[in-house]
N, C-alpha and C positions, 0 to 999 in steps of 0.2 A: 283674736288668733290663738292658736294652742301653743303648747311649751315648745315643741318642735320647731314651729314655724318661727317663733320668736328668737330661739336659740340660733336659728339658721340666719335670720336677719342680722343678728348681732355679729355672727361670725363674718358675714360679707362686710358689714360696716368696718370691721377690724381687718379687712384684706385677707381673710383666709377663707377661700372657696371651697377648699377640700372638706374642711370642717362643716360647711354649709351643706354640702352634697351628702356627707354622712347622714345627715338628718332628714333629707327631703329627696333623696334620689330616686325613691321608689314610689313616690306619690304622684298622683294625677289630677289634684285639685287646684283650682286657680292659683292661689297663694303660693303653693310649692312650685307649679310651672313657672311662675314668675321669679323665685328666687333660684330655681335651677337655671334659668336663662341668664340671670345676672352673674351666677357662679361661672357659667360656662364662658360668659364674656371675659371674665377676669382671669380664666385660664387661657384665653386666646383663641376659643372655638366659636369664632363670631358667626358663622353660618349656623351652627347648631343653637347658639343663643338666640338668633333672630326668629327662628321657628318656634321655640320655646316661648318667648315673650308674645308673639302674635297669638298663639294658642291660649296663653293666660288671658290676654286682652279679651279674646272671644268668650272665654270661660267666664269671667266675672259678669255678675248680673246688671241689669239697667240700673239698679240703685247703687252700684259700687262705681260710681264715677271717678272717684279720687285712685282707686285702685288701677282703673283702665288708664288714667292719666299717667300715673307713675310707669306704667308699661311702655307708654308712648315715650317718655321721657328717656327710659332705659334703652329703647330701640334707636332713638335719636343719637344717643352717646355712641352705640355701636356703629351708626352710619359715619359718625364724625371720625371715630378711629380708623374706619374703613376707608376715609377719605371719599364717601359717597355724598357729595355736596349738592346732588340732585334730589336728595330725600326731602319731602315736602315739608318745608320748615312752618307752613301754617298749622300742621298738626302740632308741632311743638309749641307754637304760640296758643293754641286752643287748650293744650294740656296745661301749660303754665297758667292761663286764666282760670281754669277749674280748680287748681291746686290753690291758688291765691284766694278763691271764692270760699273754699271749705277750709282756710286756715292753715293749710300745709306749706308754712313758709319757708321751711327747709328745702323741700323739693322743688317748690316754686323757684327759689333762688338757684338750684342747681339747673333748672331748665333755662333760667336766664344767663347762667355761665356758659352753658353749651351754645346757646345763640351767639354770643359774644365771641367764642371760639370759631363759630363758622363763619361769621362776618369778617374776623381777622384773616381767615384762610382765603376769602374771595377779595379781599382787599377794600372792605367798606368801613374804614377807620371811624369815620364820624357816626355812623349807625351804631358801631360797636361802643363807641364811648358814651353815646346817649343811653344805650341799654345799661351800661355799667354804673352811670350815674343814679340810676333808679334803685340799685342794689345795695342795701346797708350791710356791711361786712360785720359789724360788730357782734350781733347776735348769733353769727354762724358757728357751728362747731370746727374743730381745727382742720379736718380734712376739706370742708367747704371753704373755710378761710383761705387754706392754701390755693384752691383753685381760682378763688377771687383775685389773690395778689398775682397768680400767674397770668391771668387775664389782663390786669393792670399793666404787668411787666412787658408782655406783648404788644400792648398799644405803645408803650413808652419806647421800645426797641424800634418799633416802626415809625415812630415820631422823632427818632434820633435823640432821644432824651436818656442818655445812659445812666445818668445819677438817680433819676427817678426810676428807672428800670431795676437798678442795683438794690435800691430801698425797698422795692416791691419784692424782689426775689429773696431778701433776707427775711422779710416777714413770711414769706411762702415756705422757707426753709424752716423757719421756727414752728410754723404751724404743722408743717409736714411731719417734723420730728415728734410733735405732741402726739399727732394722730398715730403714729407708728405704723404707718402702711408703707412697705418698701417701694412698691410701684410709684407712689406719690413723691417719695424722697428722690428716687431715680429721674423723675421728670423735672424736679426743680434742679438737681445737678446739671440736668441736660439743658436747661434754660441758662444756667450760670456760665455753661460752656461757650455758648453763643457770644458771651461778651468777651470771651478770650480768645475766640477764634477769628482769623481774618476775614473781613467781611467784604472787603473790595480791593481793588488794585488801582495805585495812582501811577500814572505815566505823566512825566515831568521832566523837561530838560533832556528828554532822550533816555531817560532810566525809568525802570519801573520798581515798585515795592508794595507788599501787602499792607493794608491797613486794617486795624481794629476798629470795632463800631465807634469807641470814644474817638478815635482818630478822624473817622469820617464826620463826626459831629463837629469836631474843631475846624475841620477843613472847610465845613459848609458855613461856619461862622466868621471864618477868616475873610480878609479883603481880596482873596484870589478869585479870579474869574474861573469857573469850573464848568467843564463840559461833562455832564452826567449822562454816562452811556446806559445806566439802568432805567431812567426815567425819560431820556431822550430830551432834556433840558439844557440850557446855558444859564447859569445863574451866578450872581455875584452879591453875596449877602442877602438883602431882602428883595432884590430885583431878580424876576425869575422868567425867562422866554422859552416857551415850549415850542420844540421842532419836530413833535412826535409825527405830525402830518406832512413833515417836509424833509423826507428822507436825503434827498440830495444835499439840501443846506445843512443837515446834520452831519453828512459824512465830510462835507468841506471843513466844518467847524472842528470836528474830530481830528482830521489830519493836520490841521493848521495848530491845534492845541497840543497834539502829540509831539511835534517838532519844535515848538517855540522853546527858546527864542529865536531858533534857526528858521530859515526859509523852508518852502516846499516846492520841488520842482514841479513844473506845469505838468508834465507828464504823470507825475505821481497822482496830483490832485485829480486829472482826468480819470485815471484808472480807479481811484477810490469813488468818485462820485458817480461815474457812468460806466464803469467796467470795461472801458476800451482799451485794448491793448496798444494800438497804434493811433497816436493822434493826429487828426487832420485838421484843416482849417475850419470844419463845422464844429469840430469839439473844443477847438480853441474859442470860437465865438460864444458857444454855449457857456463855456466855462466863465467867461467875462460876463454874461447875463447872470449866471447863479451867483458869481462872487457879489455883484452889484445887489442882488436880492438879500444875500447873506448879510451884506453892511447896512441894508435898511432894516432887516429884523433885528440885528444886534445894537442898533444905534442908542437904544436906552441904556446900554451898558458902556 
């Protein structure tokens, strides 16, 4: 690389895309196109960034596999920011394999973190955790270490492990400050805010109130029987029964739980479960059948 390319790369690593563009804005060679694409992504012009990165990937020669792989990783990051979850993940896996094969562990780790973030967005926690286990954060520079800890915190929050999430975010904040990248520090602050923002609504005894994530965690661990309208389950501590494929039974369980310890009028149950405005004998007969099915499903509780 020449001195301008090196200087532009250092500016991008420090989160200063304008300084990078000052050095390569008028150049059309492959390394400059790649750096311009990353700079445009940091400035928020994602469409232009994708065009530049694809041009750069085509411009690199057949012997420059590492450079092409880095372009793929950068394009994957843009797709993730754009919430384009249909972007071909196999291309990212291939790029990561190429980077590992050629000893570029830093960019290979970055590709791994991008894969984890995508898996989190589509709700595949077990797969995300498996990928994360294979990434050693100790040799990573501050910016990459912050990304790693953000991924750890994301999994912990979805698992309702708030202490582990807070510990990971503290590490992420420390690493982001060392990196000195404003956008990264803002991302960490936003993740912290999720711990202090109501994450659920509790309805009990005819009253309702918002719950923080740590309060949701405490409720899940308590001996209370909980009807979870997010996952369509009924559970008590370690025993969980899914009613995701039984919408009528779930509607009845929810209506009964919301009114507990009071009773629920038959007409209300019929309206909640079947949508009927006027209960007739057929509704009442069906209600008896469905209540019997609900009792059978919840017997383990």
